[in-house]
A tleap script that builds the chain and sets N, CA, C and O, in Angstrom:
source leaprc.protein.ff14SB
mol = sequence {
  NMET ASN TYR VAL LYS VAL LYS VAL TYR ALA
  THR THR THR CYS PRO TYR CYS THR MET ILE
  ALA ASP TRP LEU THR ASP LYS LYS VAL ALA
  PHE GLU LYS ILE LEU VAL ASP GLN ASP GLN
  LYS ALA ALA ILE ASP MET VAL ARG ARG THR
  GLY GLN MET GLY VAL PRO VAL THR GLU ILE
  VAL LEU LYS ASP GLY LYS SER GLU PHE ILE
  ILE GLY PHE ASN GLN PRO GLN LEU ALA TYR
  LEU LEU GLY CVAL
}
set mol.1.N position { 130.819 -107.696 74.216 }
set mol.1.CA position { 130.275 -106.737 73.215 }
set mol.1.C position { 129.109 -105.991 73.525 }
set mol.1.O position { 127.994 -106.436 73.255 }
set mol.2.N position { 129.306 -104.706 74.163 }
set mol.2.CA position { 128.370 -103.942 74.553 }
set mol.2.C position { 127.571 -103.424 73.520 }
set mol.2.O position { 126.696 -102.689 73.979 }
set mol.3.N position { 127.541 -103.537 72.222 }
set mol.3.CA position { 126.594 -102.869 71.275 }
set mol.3.C position { 125.969 -103.734 70.375 }
set mol.3.O position { 126.403 -104.878 70.249 }
set mol.4.N position { 125.158 -103.404 69.834 }
set mol.4.CA position { 124.455 -104.242 68.662 }
set mol.4.C position { 124.443 -103.774 67.486 }
set mol.4.O position { 124.255 -104.565 66.562 }
set mol.5.N position { 124.630 -102.448 67.225 }
set mol.5.CA position { 124.653 -102.103 65.687 }
set mol.5.C position { 125.808 -100.574 65.789 }
set mol.5.O position { 125.949 -99.792 66.729 }
set mol.6.N position { 126.344 -100.587 64.708 }
set mol.6.CA position { 127.087 -99.337 64.542 }
set mol.6.C position { 126.556 -98.820 63.173 }
set mol.6.O position { 126.030 -99.536 62.320 }
set mol.7.N position { 126.769 -97.470 63.079 }
set mol.7.CA position { 126.179 -96.761 62.006 }
set mol.7.C position { 127.101 -95.760 61.637 }
set mol.7.O position { 127.407 -95.024 62.576 }
set mol.8.N position { 127.675 -95.490 60.482 }
set mol.8.CA position { 128.642 -94.393 60.213 }
set mol.8.C position { 127.809 -93.260 59.107 }
set mol.8.O position { 127.455 -93.492 57.951 }
set mol.9.N position { 127.690 -92.333 59.682 }
set mol.9.CA position { 126.994 -91.228 58.706 }
set mol.9.C position { 128.080 -90.601 58.075 }
set mol.9.O position { 128.903 -89.935 58.705 }
set mol.10.N position { 128.127 -90.804 56.704 }
set mol.10.CA position { 129.426 -90.326 55.924 }
set mol.10.C position { 129.056 -89.394 54.524 }
set mol.10.O position { 127.892 -89.106 54.245 }
set mol.11.N position { 129.810 -89.123 53.989 }
set mol.11.CA position { 129.688 -88.548 52.457 }
set mol.11.C position { 130.477 -89.215 51.613 }
set mol.11.O position { 131.212 -90.099 52.052 }
set mol.12.N position { 130.451 -88.928 50.401 }
set mol.12.CA position { 131.243 -89.698 49.057 }
set mol.12.C position { 132.507 -88.983 49.260 }
set mol.12.O position { 133.515 -89.682 49.160 }
set mol.13.N position { 132.660 -87.802 49.509 }
set mol.13.CA position { 133.673 -87.097 49.473 }
set mol.13.C position { 134.433 -86.939 50.638 }
set mol.13.O position { 135.346 -86.115 50.701 }
set mol.14.N position { 134.068 -87.785 51.706 }
set mol.14.CA position { 134.942 -87.599 53.012 }
set mol.14.C position { 135.958 -88.447 53.345 }
set mol.14.O position { 135.595 -89.545 53.767 }
set mol.15.N position { 137.372 -88.198 53.258 }
set mol.15.CA position { 138.327 -89.117 53.695 }
set mol.15.C position { 138.582 -89.458 55.030 }
set mol.15.O position { 139.343 -90.400 55.249 }
set mol.16.N position { 137.995 -88.755 56.088 }
set mol.16.CA position { 137.843 -89.236 57.426 }
set mol.16.C position { 136.765 -90.056 57.247 }
set mol.16.O position { 136.884 -90.913 58.122 }
set mol.17.N position { 135.727 -90.293 56.575 }
set mol.17.CA position { 134.465 -91.186 56.581 }
set mol.17.C position { 135.162 -92.668 55.932 }
set mol.17.O position { 134.747 -93.751 56.345 }
set mol.18.N position { 136.102 -92.601 55.031 }
set mol.18.CA position { 136.448 -93.794 54.202 }
set mol.18.C position { 137.698 -94.223 55.519 }
set mol.18.O position { 137.707 -95.400 55.882 }
set mol.19.N position { 138.576 -93.363 56.093 }
set mol.19.CA position { 139.410 -93.892 57.252 }
set mol.19.C position { 138.531 -94.668 58.081 }
set mol.19.O position { 138.832 -95.861 58.052 }
set mol.20.N position { 137.515 -94.387 58.833 }
set mol.20.CA position { 136.563 -95.116 59.745 }
set mol.20.C position { 135.989 -96.332 59.273 }
set mol.20.O position { 135.608 -97.197 60.061 }
set mol.21.N position { 135.903 -96.453 58.010 }
set mol.21.CA position { 135.208 -97.482 57.355 }
set mol.21.C position { 136.277 -98.618 57.278 }
set mol.21.O position { 136.021 -99.764 57.645 }
set mol.22.N position { 137.438 -98.252 56.804 }
set mol.22.CA position { 138.674 -98.983 56.791 }
set mol.22.C position { 138.826 -99.446 58.087 }
set mol.22.O position { 138.695 -100.661 58.235 }
set mol.23.N position { 139.081 -98.743 59.102 }
set mol.23.CA position { 139.558 -99.199 60.485 }
set mol.23.C position { 138.483 -100.028 60.995 }
set mol.23.O position { 138.817 -100.974 61.708 }
set mol.24.N position { 137.252 -99.842 60.757 }
set mol.24.CA position { 136.185 -100.911 61.303 }
set mol.24.C position { 136.498 -102.245 60.592 }
set mol.24.O position { 136.483 -103.332 61.171 }
set mol.25.N position { 136.767 -102.079 59.364 }
set mol.25.CA position { 136.766 -103.378 58.501 }
set mol.25.C position { 138.165 -104.304 59.028 }
set mol.25.O position { 138.260 -105.498 59.313 }
set mol.26.N position { 139.043 -103.346 59.018 }
set mol.26.CA position { 140.271 -104.084 59.588 }
set mol.26.C position { 139.988 -104.494 61.168 }
set mol.26.O position { 140.811 -105.279 61.638 }
set mol.27.N position { 139.188 -104.167 61.823 }
set mol.27.CA position { 138.798 -104.583 63.392 }
set mol.27.C position { 137.881 -105.698 63.308 }
set mol.27.O position { 137.522 -106.448 64.216 }
set mol.28.N position { 137.469 -105.700 61.766 }
set mol.28.CA position { 136.194 -106.689 61.749 }
set mol.28.C position { 135.118 -106.451 62.818 }
set mol.28.O position { 134.744 -107.253 63.674 }
set mol.29.N position { 134.681 -105.169 62.602 }
set mol.29.CA position { 133.270 -104.570 63.135 }
set mol.29.C position { 132.438 -104.506 62.139 }
set mol.29.O position { 132.775 -103.843 61.159 }
set mol.30.N position { 131.127 -105.194 62.154 }
set mol.30.CA position { 130.410 -104.799 61.212 }
set mol.30.C position { 129.607 -103.469 61.374 }
set mol.30.O position { 129.262 -102.952 62.436 }
set mol.31.N position { 129.357 -102.976 59.981 }
set mol.31.CA position { 128.773 -101.432 60.237 }
set mol.31.C position { 127.774 -101.235 59.207 }
set mol.31.O position { 127.701 -102.037 58.276 }
set mol.32.N position { 126.957 -100.186 59.296 }
set mol.32.CA position { 126.144 -99.703 58.132 }
set mol.32.C position { 126.606 -98.161 57.786 }
set mol.32.O position { 126.506 -97.229 58.584 }
set mol.33.N position { 127.083 -98.072 56.568 }
set mol.33.CA position { 127.241 -96.823 56.066 }
set mol.33.C position { 126.175 -95.988 55.443 }
set mol.33.O position { 125.544 -96.522 54.531 }
set mol.34.N position { 125.874 -94.798 55.771 }
set mol.34.CA position { 124.861 -94.050 55.710 }
set mol.34.C position { 125.300 -92.956 54.789 }
set mol.34.O position { 126.054 -92.191 55.391 }
set mol.35.N position { 125.115 -92.636 53.642 }
set mol.35.CA position { 125.428 -91.446 52.950 }
set mol.35.C position { 124.815 -90.487 53.118 }
set mol.35.O position { 123.751 -90.642 52.518 }
set mol.36.N position { 124.854 -89.229 53.755 }
set mol.36.CA position { 123.991 -88.455 54.022 }
set mol.36.C position { 123.973 -87.272 52.779 }
set mol.36.O position { 123.046 -86.468 52.682 }
set mol.37.N position { 125.083 -87.292 51.896 }
set mol.37.CA position { 124.982 -86.428 50.716 }
set mol.37.C position { 123.991 -86.951 49.799 }
set mol.37.O position { 123.617 -86.153 48.939 }
set mol.38.N position { 123.406 -88.275 49.781 }
set mol.38.CA position { 122.830 -88.990 48.919 }
set mol.38.C position { 121.156 -89.093 49.381 }
set mol.38.O position { 120.189 -89.267 48.640 }
set mol.39.N position { 121.185 -88.929 50.824 }
set mol.39.CA position { 119.915 -89.438 51.563 }
set mol.39.C position { 119.532 -88.327 52.616 }
set mol.39.O position { 119.940 -88.309 53.778 }
set mol.40.N position { 118.751 -87.474 52.079 }
set mol.40.CA position { 118.381 -86.028 52.903 }
set mol.40.C position { 117.779 -86.329 53.903 }
set mol.40.O position { 117.931 -85.598 54.882 }
set mol.41.N position { 116.926 -87.459 54.002 }
set mol.41.CA position { 116.186 -87.781 55.240 }
set mol.41.C position { 117.047 -88.345 56.241 }
set mol.41.O position { 116.713 -88.270 57.423 }
set mol.42.N position { 118.434 -89.065 55.797 }
set mol.42.CA position { 119.333 -89.440 56.776 }
set mol.42.C position { 119.986 -88.172 57.460 }
set mol.42.O position { 120.325 -88.075 58.639 }
set mol.43.N position { 120.074 -87.356 56.604 }
set mol.43.CA position { 121.119 -85.948 57.083 }
set mol.43.C position { 120.569 -85.093 58.120 }
set mol.43.O position { 121.192 -84.546 59.029 }
set mol.44.N position { 118.948 -85.031 57.797 }
set mol.44.CA position { 118.252 -84.183 58.605 }
set mol.44.C position { 118.127 -85.217 60.041 }
set mol.44.O position { 118.110 -84.642 61.129 }
set mol.45.N position { 118.056 -86.482 60.010 }
set mol.45.CA position { 117.919 -87.243 61.044 }
set mol.45.C position { 119.200 -87.152 61.884 }
set mol.45.O position { 119.111 -87.272 63.106 }
set mol.46.N position { 120.415 -86.940 61.279 }
set mol.46.CA position { 121.842 -87.054 62.057 }
set mol.46.C position { 121.982 -85.652 62.795 }
set mol.46.O position { 122.577 -85.476 63.858 }
set mol.47.N position { 121.365 -84.746 62.085 }
set mol.47.CA position { 121.730 -83.216 62.568 }
set mol.47.C position { 120.530 -83.140 63.649 }
set mol.47.O position { 120.842 -82.652 64.735 }
set mol.48.N position { 119.275 -83.540 63.489 }
set mol.48.CA position { 118.295 -83.475 64.681 }
set mol.48.C position { 118.850 -84.354 65.874 }
set mol.48.O position { 118.609 -83.989 67.024 }
set mol.49.N position { 119.566 -85.471 65.644 }
set mol.49.CA position { 119.846 -86.464 66.984 }
set mol.49.C position { 121.316 -85.949 67.586 }
set mol.49.O position { 121.550 -86.215 68.765 }
set mol.50.N position { 122.285 -85.240 66.831 }
set mol.50.CA position { 123.347 -84.957 67.216 }
set mol.50.C position { 123.872 -83.565 67.158 }
set mol.50.O position { 124.926 -83.239 67.704 }
set mol.51.N position { 122.920 -82.546 66.312 }
set mol.51.CA position { 123.450 -81.248 66.464 }
set mol.51.C position { 124.596 -81.092 65.471 }
set mol.51.O position { 124.906 -79.970 65.072 }
set mol.52.N position { 125.188 -82.112 65.091 }
set mol.52.CA position { 126.369 -81.913 64.055 }
set mol.52.C position { 125.752 -81.731 62.569 }
set mol.52.O position { 124.669 -82.175 62.188 }
set mol.53.N position { 126.663 -80.998 61.835 }
set mol.53.CA position { 126.267 -81.036 60.581 }
set mol.53.C position { 127.146 -81.631 59.599 }
set mol.53.O position { 126.809 -81.917 58.450 }
set mol.54.N position { 128.477 -81.833 60.190 }
set mol.54.CA position { 129.491 -82.310 59.399 }
set mol.54.C position { 129.728 -83.896 59.862 }
set mol.54.O position { 129.215 -84.540 60.777 }
set mol.55.N position { 130.605 -84.219 58.965 }
set mol.55.CA position { 130.796 -86.029 58.806 }
set mol.55.C position { 132.116 -86.188 58.965 }
set mol.55.O position { 132.853 -85.293 58.550 }
set mol.56.N position { 132.637 -87.271 59.551 }
set mol.56.CA position { 131.889 -88.290 60.024 }
set mol.56.C position { 131.081 -88.143 61.467 }
set mol.56.O position { 131.429 -87.380 62.368 }
set mol.57.N position { 130.042 -88.945 61.500 }
set mol.57.CA position { 129.552 -89.166 62.826 }
set mol.57.C position { 129.216 -90.848 62.799 }
set mol.57.O position { 128.679 -91.498 61.902 }
set mol.58.N position { 129.674 -91.245 63.963 }
set mol.58.CA position { 129.481 -92.672 64.133 }
set mol.58.C position { 128.848 -92.938 65.341 }
set mol.58.O position { 129.283 -92.462 66.390 }
set mol.59.N position { 127.527 -93.895 65.289 }
set mol.59.CA position { 126.736 -93.974 65.971 }
set mol.59.C position { 126.736 -95.296 66.397 }
set mol.59.O position { 126.818 -96.187 65.552 }
set mol.60.N position { 126.645 -95.593 67.738 }
set mol.60.CA position { 127.046 -97.151 68.328 }
set mol.60.C position { 125.703 -97.426 69.026 }
set mol.60.O position { 125.289 -96.450 69.652 }
set mol.61.N position { 124.992 -98.424 69.065 }
set mol.61.CA position { 123.793 -98.563 69.439 }
set mol.61.C position { 124.122 -99.682 70.427 }
set mol.61.O position { 124.548 -100.756 70.002 }
set mol.62.N position { 123.926 -99.452 71.812 }
set mol.62.CA position { 124.353 -100.272 72.732 }
set mol.62.C position { 123.167 -101.230 72.885 }
set mol.62.O position { 122.118 -101.195 72.242 }
set mol.63.N position { 123.558 -102.197 73.967 }
set mol.63.CA position { 122.433 -103.067 74.296 }
set mol.63.C position { 121.297 -102.673 74.939 }
set mol.63.O position { 120.310 -103.387 74.759 }
set mol.64.N position { 121.186 -101.725 75.637 }
set mol.64.CA position { 120.096 -101.086 76.498 }
set mol.64.C position { 119.448 -100.106 75.825 }
set mol.64.O position { 118.723 -99.263 76.353 }
set mol.65.N position { 119.824 -100.246 74.061 }
set mol.65.CA position { 119.066 -99.519 73.440 }
set mol.65.C position { 119.304 -97.755 73.007 }
set mol.65.O position { 118.721 -97.161 72.100 }
set mol.66.N position { 120.404 -97.147 74.028 }
set mol.66.CA position { 120.967 -96.055 73.930 }
set mol.66.C position { 121.809 -96.140 72.718 }
set mol.66.O position { 122.250 -97.158 72.183 }
set mol.67.N position { 121.971 -94.816 72.348 }
set mol.67.CA position { 122.991 -94.499 71.343 }
set mol.67.C position { 124.269 -93.662 71.797 }
set mol.67.O position { 124.123 -92.574 72.355 }
set mol.68.N position { 125.394 -94.147 71.568 }
set mol.68.CA position { 126.655 -93.252 71.732 }
set mol.68.C position { 126.920 -92.616 70.667 }
set mol.68.O position { 126.799 -93.353 69.688 }
set mol.69.N position { 127.276 -91.416 70.374 }
set mol.69.CA position { 127.575 -90.813 68.887 }
set mol.69.C position { 129.067 -90.306 69.224 }
set mol.69.O position { 129.397 -89.679 70.230 }
set mol.70.N position { 129.838 -90.687 68.237 }
set mol.70.CA position { 131.274 -90.182 67.831 }
set mol.70.C position { 131.265 -89.263 66.891 }
set mol.70.O position { 130.730 -89.494 65.806 }
set mol.71.N position { 131.831 -88.139 67.158 }
set mol.71.CA position { 132.139 -86.969 66.150 }
set mol.71.C position { 133.590 -87.201 65.512 }
set mol.71.O position { 134.525 -87.048 66.297 }
set mol.72.N position { 133.810 -87.447 64.583 }
set mol.72.CA position { 135.137 -87.248 63.933 }
set mol.72.C position { 135.580 -88.536 63.941 }
set mol.72.O position { 134.847 -89.310 64.556 }
set mol.73.N position { 136.731 -89.081 63.356 }
set mol.73.CA position { 137.600 -89.972 63.643 }
set mol.73.C position { 138.379 -90.244 64.795 }
set mol.73.O position { 139.607 -90.338 64.802 }
set mol.74.N position { 137.718 -90.351 65.645 }
set mol.74.CA position { 138.310 -90.646 67.376 }
set mol.74.C position { 138.514 -92.057 67.583 }
set mol.74.O position { 137.708 -92.705 68.250 }
set mol.75.N position { 139.608 -92.619 67.022 }
set mol.75.CA position { 139.863 -93.848 67.011 }
set mol.75.C position { 140.034 -94.409 68.745 }
set mol.75.O position { 139.525 -95.430 69.208 }
set mol.76.N position { 140.703 -93.634 69.320 }
set mol.76.CA position { 140.594 -94.006 70.904 }
set mol.76.C position { 139.161 -94.418 71.364 }
set mol.76.O position { 138.778 -95.473 71.871 }
set mol.77.N position { 138.476 -93.277 71.040 }
set mol.77.CA position { 137.146 -93.497 71.592 }
set mol.77.C position { 136.251 -94.687 71.030 }
set mol.77.O position { 135.630 -95.509 71.703 }
set mol.78.N position { 136.323 -94.598 69.690 }
set mol.78.CA position { 136.034 -95.924 69.003 }
set mol.78.C position { 136.266 -97.494 69.510 }
set mol.78.O position { 135.528 -98.478 69.548 }
set mol.79.N position { 137.683 -97.243 69.889 }
set mol.79.CA position { 138.206 -98.629 70.179 }
set mol.79.C position { 137.550 -99.025 71.776 }
set mol.79.O position { 137.095 -100.143 72.017 }
set mol.80.N position { 137.589 -98.044 72.671 }
set mol.80.CA position { 136.942 -98.131 73.825 }
set mol.80.C position { 135.561 -98.533 73.714 }
set mol.80.O position { 135.233 -99.577 74.279 }
set mol.81.N position { 134.866 -97.996 73.196 }
set mol.81.CA position { 133.512 -98.064 73.063 }
set mol.81.C position { 133.094 -99.554 72.480 }
set mol.81.O position { 132.194 -100.236 72.970 }
set mol.82.N position { 133.924 -99.947 71.322 }
set mol.82.CA position { 133.806 -101.200 70.678 }
set mol.82.C position { 134.280 -102.205 71.280 }
set mol.82.O position { 133.751 -103.307 71.136 }
set mol.83.N position { 135.471 -102.009 72.149 }
set mol.83.CA position { 135.914 -103.086 72.906 }
set mol.83.C position { 137.037 -104.010 71.936 }
set mol.83.O position { 137.215 -105.226 72.010 }
set mol.84.N position { 137.699 -103.072 71.049 }
set mol.84.CA position { 138.571 -103.746 69.978 }
set mol.84.C position { 139.983 -103.083 70.189 }
set mol.84.O position { 140.932 -103.409 69.475 }
savepdb mol mol.pdb
quit
């Protein structure tokens, strides 16, 4: 496992956000779901760090402290980075 934390930036109405959450749960990957439509500070932080205004955005925090960001529900990239 090369990562220490997984965060999913999502909204309450985003179907792809739900798909990522379900996929991660199915793969037994613990994650934090951050609802940017209910947390303006988190939304601003997401845009500042990624340049993305849309969701889902998945942040994988690596053991070296760096983060990898995945835009959208990119299952192959998620599987590769998470080793599942």
